N, C-alpha and C positions, 0 to 999 in steps of 0.2 A: 064258655068260662070265664069271665071277668078279673084276670088276677090285679092284688092289689100292689101287690112289689114286684120290683124284676127278679125275674128269676133267669135270664140269658146265662149266667155263668156255667148253668148246668145243661145248656140247649144241648151240645156233645155228649153229656154222662148219660153214660148206659148204650149207648150206640151202637149194632152190631156186636151186641150182647148177646146172643139166647137166653141165659139166666137172667138178666135185669128184671125182668118182670115188672115192666114200665105199665102203670095205672094207663084206662081209658081218658079220661079227662083228664087237665091241669097242665099238658102242653110244658114248660121247663119245669113248670113246679111240681110236677107228677116226678121226673125224671128226678129231683131233685131230694123226694120222697122214698125213688127206687135206687137212690146208690147202697141203701142199708144192704148187707150183703149174710146179713144175719149169724151173725158168728159168736153171738151172745157176750160180749165183752161188756154189756154194758149191766151184765147179772152177776158183775163180779164184785165185790162189795169189801175187797181187801185193802186198797187202797183207791186214791182217787177222789174224785167229786160226782160222777154220775153212778147211777140217776137217785138222786137223796129221796123221791117218794117210792122206789121200788127198793130199797133199803131198808125204809121201816115197815112194810108192808111184805115183802116179797113176793109182793103182785106181778106176774112178767107182763102184764096188759102195761101198768104203769114204768116199765123199762122203753130205752128209745127205740128196742124192735117191736115190741107189743103195740105202741104208741105207733111205727109204721104202718104193721098188719091192718090194723085198723083204718088210719088212713087209706090204704091202698083200697080197702071195701069201699070206702064213703066216695072212693075217687075212678069208684068203677061199676058204680051204679049201684053198689047193695044196696046201701040206705035209704033210699026211696027220694024223693024230689028235694028233700030239706036233710042231705046227707051232713053238713056240717051241724044240724042238731040234734044226731042221733045220741039219746042217751048213754050207750058201752062210750063211743065216742069222746064225748062233749065230759063226762066224768074223767077217763086221762088225762084229756089234752088240760083240763083243769086240773089239774094235781101235779101237771108240769111247772116248775118255776122257773125255767130258762135260767139253768145255770148255766148253760155252754158247756158242761163240763165235756157232752158226747164229742163239739166242734174241735176237742184237743185230743179223748181219749180213744174216742172210734176207730177201729182204722179206716175208712171211706168217708169221715169225718163227717157223719149225720147233723146237720146243723138241726135240732129243735126246736130252738131260741125263736129262731125265726120263723121255721115252719111253723110254730105258735101262733108268732105274729099273723101271718094270713089267715090260718085258721081263725084267728080270733077275730078277722077283719071279713072272711067269708060267713059266719057265724052270723056275724050283728048284722052284716048286710038284711038279712034274713028275718032277725029277731027285734032289731034295736038296739041300741047299747045299754045294758042297765045304769041306771042312775049312780049307782053306789061306782062304778067304774068310771062315769063321765064326770063325778066329783074328783077320784083322785087323778083322773087324767089331766084336769083344769088347775091343779093344785098352784104351778107357776103362775097363775094367772089370778086363781083368788085371792093368794097370798097380798097381791098389790093392789087388786081390784075391789076389794071387799073389804073396809075401812075396820068392822069391826070383827076381823078374822082370827086373828090370834086370840081376842077376847074370847072367842066361841070356842077355841079349843081349850083356852085355861076352863073355861065352866063345864065341858063336857068332863074334861080329866079328874075337877072336885065334886063335880055334882053328881049323886048316886043314880037321880033320878034322869038326868041327861046320859048316864052312861048306858041304864036298862033303855031308855028310848033308841040312842044312837042304833042297839044291837037290836030293836023290835021293826023300826023304821029300815035302817041301812043295812044291818048286817054285820055292823063293826064289832068284832069283840067286845064284850063286857071285861074280861081278864085281862085286856093290856091298856096303856097309857098311850095317847097319841102321844106322837111330838111335840114342842110345845118351842114356836117362834122367841129368838133373842129377844132381846128390850129392843136392840138397836141393832138392824142390816149392817153388812160389810158396806164400808164407804170408801169406794176407789179414790186410788190419792187422783190429782187431778194435776200434778208439776207432767210435765215430758222428759223423757230421760234423758241424760244428755250424751254426747255422742262418745263412744267409748272401742276398746278394738275387742271385748266380747263380744259372743251372742247376741242379737238382739232377742229377747223373751214377749211372748203375749201371756197373757196369765188369761184364762177365759173361768170367773167364778162361775160356779154354778148353783141353780136354786136353791138347794140344801145346804150349800154350806153360806151362799150371800146370806140365807134368812134365817139360818137354824144354829150354823155353827160359824160365826164370822170370823172370830178367832182362827180358824184353824186360814184363812185367807189372809189375814193379816199375819200370820207367823211365817205364812209360805212367799210375801213380799216381803217382809224384812229378810229373811234367809238368801234372797237372789239378790237382793241388793248389798247385804252384807260380803256374798262374795262378787260384788264387782258386775252385777251382769242389768244392764237398759232392760226396765221394765216396763211397757206396758201392761196398762187392766182395761181388758175387754168389759165394756159398760153398758149402755145402752145401742141399743141400731141409731146410726147417726141417718139424719133426715126422716124418719120413721116416724111420720103423721099419723096413723093409722092405730097403730098401737106401739104409746110412749111407754116402756117400759124396759127392766133388764132381758137381756137375752137367755134364750133356754137354746137346750139341744135337741127337744120335742123328747125327752126318754118315756116320761108318763103317757102322751099320747098313743108312741108304737107302741108302749109294754099293755095294754088296754085295745088293742087292736083298730085305732084310730088314725088309720096310715093316711089319710089326708090331711090333719092338724099337724101329725108327726112334721109331715112334707113341708107345710108351713112355717113351724119354728127351726126347722133345720135351714128355708132359704133367707127365715131373717139373717141368724147366726152366720151361714156363708157369707151373706152382703156384706156384713160387716167384717170381716177377717178376710173378705177379698184383698184392699188393699194393704195389710200385713202381708199376708200370701204372695202377694206381688212383689215386696221389700225383701222375700227370702227370711223372713223371721221365721223363730221355731214358737207354734202354738202349745198351751201347756196347761193342766188342768189335773182336779184334786180327787175330783169325785169315779171313781174306776167306770162304776155302769155308764156316767157319762159322756165319759173320754174316752171310754175306747167304742163308744156309739158311733163317734166322730172317725173311726178306722176301719168298723165292720158296718152296722146298719145304714151307716150313707149312701151307701155304694148299692142297694136296694131301693133307694127310693128317687131313680131317674133324675139326679140332680147335675146330669153331664160332666167335664173334665173339671169343674172347682174341686166338688166332693174326691175325688183323686188325686188332686194334690192335695186337700188337709188331710186324708190320711197317711200321705207320706209325709209329715209334718207336726203330727198332732202326738205329743206326749203326757204319760204321767205325769206329776211333778218330779215324783223319784227316781223316774226314765231317763227324765233329763240330766239330772244329778248323776246319776251311774254313769251316763253318756259321757259328759264334759270327766267326769276319772278316769275312764279309761281312754280317754282320749288327753289326758294328764292338762287338761283347759279348767279342772276347780282345783282352784289352792286355798281355798276359806281352812284354815282349821276349827275343830270344834274342841270344845271342855270334856272332861269325866261327868258323869250324870251321879258317881257314887258307886256303891254295890245293888243297887234298886235292879231287880229283875224284870224282864218283859219277855210278855208272849206277843205272836206276833201271830196274826188272823188273817189271810190274803181271802179279797172277796172273788165269788166263785169266777166273776169275770178276768180277775187277775191270773187268777189259775188257769182257765182256761188261754188266757193268752200269754203265759210263760211272763207274766210280769211280776210275781210274787222274789223273782231271783234280783231282780232291781231293790227292794227293799230291803233284803239282806245286805244287798253291797255297800246301800246307804248307811245303813247302820253301823254298820263296821269304819266310819271315819269315827265313830265314837269312841274316843278309849276306854279300854276297859270294858266297856257295854256287854252286859249280860244278859241274850236276846238266847228266843227258841221259837220256832217254830210251831202252830201249834196245828197237827194233821191233823185234820176234818174235813168233812162234803159242806154240803150248803148248811148254813146259820137259820136257814129256816125264815127270815123274815121276806127276803127275793122280794123287794117293792112294799106291797098292800099286802101276799100270800098271808103272815104270820098277822095282820091286824082284823081279819076277814073270821066272821065265825063258825063259820062251818071249817076253817082252815088251821084256826089257832093251834089245835092239838095236834097236828100233822106238823105244823112248825115245832113245837114244843120237841118232837119227836127226833126231827130234823137234827137242832140244837144239841139233844142228849147223844147224839150218837157219834159226839166227838169234842165238840165246843165245850159246849158248858162243864165236863168231866175236868176237862183240861184246864180249865181257870180256879176250878175247886181245890186241885189236885196242888194250886199253885196259886193259897191263897193271898200270901204278902205280894206276889207280881204284877205289875201294869199290863195294861191287856193294851196294846197297837193295832188297829183295825180300820183303814182309810175308805171302808166303804158307810156311805151314811144307815143305810140299811141295817148292814152288821153290828152298826153302834148301838144301835136302838131294840134290837135282837138281845143284846146284851144284858142292856139297862135290862129289859122288860122279865131277865131272865134273875135280876137281884143283883146283880153287878156292878160295881165304881163307872160312868159309861169312860170307855175307851179312849187314847189319846190317837190322834191323824199322825203320821210321819212327822207333815212341817210341825206339829208343834214339839214334837220329841229335836227337831234340831235344831227349834226356835230355843227351846230351853236349854242344848250345850251351845249355845252361839258365845266366844268367848269376847266377851263384852262387859 
C-alpha cells in the first residue's frame, strides 16, 4: 500500500502493546489509526469541539472512535479490493469536517483530520478526484488565471438560473451564496523595512485574505508598523518563471486529498520563506487553517528540515502580539472602542492548537473592551463542506449547536472571527459579517 503522507511519527506507536490492535495493512498509517483506545471521549457533547457530525446525529459511527473501527476494517481487508470506496466508510469520512478537535480532546490525540487527508488520497487514487473537489482545490489558481472568475461568482450568486445550474451540475447548494472577491486584491507594500531594534516579521497573506478580505491584511500591516516592527510582506515567489502568481499554502488541495498538488504549493512557499528563515525572522499569518497547516500538516509532506524550521517560526497574527506582550516588547497603546459588546468565535483549528487564548489576551489590550468567548463546536462551513448540497443541512445543524444561538442572544454585539470559512457561515446564517482581530486592533489605533 503506497502512502501519500509521511506517517513516520507513528512508527513506534502501539509497539509491544498487546491491545493496540494494529491493522494488517497501512504500515505507519495503520499505527496512527490504532492509537485510539476506545475511551469514547469523542461521544461527549458537553463541551469542546469533537465530533461535530456525531453531536448533531448521535450516530456512533460518526464519532472519532466509530471512524477508527471502520478504518481498521478497511485496513484489515474486510472491505474488498477497493476498501476506501466502501459505502459505510465513505459516508463516515465524508461527514468528518476535519475540525482537529480530536487532536486536542482525545486522550491519545487521534488526528482524524490528517487521517482523512490520507483516506481521500487513497480513495481518489482508486476512483479519480471528483470535478467539484478539483474546482474547490484549485481556487487559488482559478482566481488568478481565469480573468472572468470574479464575474462568474457574481453571476452565480445573483442569477436564479445559475444557482440551480450550479446545484444540478456541481452539487453546490442553492441555499447559500458563494463568497465574492473584493474589487481590489491586497497590494503588498513595496518599501524595504528600515533597520530597527524590534523583531523583524514576515507577513504571509493567504489566498482568502488577499483576494476576498484585503482590508484584513491592510489592517495587520498598519498595526504592526504602528507598533514599530519592520514588516516584510511575502508576495510572489521570486524567480518562479513557471507560475508567477501569489504564494499559497496548499490547504485547499490538502483538504481535498490532492496531496502532490499541496506538496507543490508548499515547496513554492518554503522556497520564498527560506531567506527569511535564515535571517531568523518571525513568520506571521492571518488565516488559522492556512497558518496552522504550516505548523502541522507541512510536517507530513516530506519537505525536510526547512518545514521543521518553519513550524517553529510561524505564528498567527494575534499569537505574535501575545508573545511580544508577554516578553514586554509590545509598547503600542490602543484607544477605547466605547461600550460595543464583542463576541469572539474561534476557528476549530485555533481551538485544537490552543490558539484562542491569544485572542483573549490581545483583546485585553483595548481599554474597556467588553468581549466574551462563544462556546461552540464547529461552525459547520469547514472549507467547502457548508456549500455542498448534500451537506448544507448538516452545516446548519452544526451552527445551531452553539454559534447561531449565541449570536442571536446578543443581537447588538459584533462578532470577531478570524477564520474565513467561519465568517462565511455566519454571513450565510443571516448575520453581519464578522471582523478579523486585525481589523478590531486597527480600529483601536490611537491616531
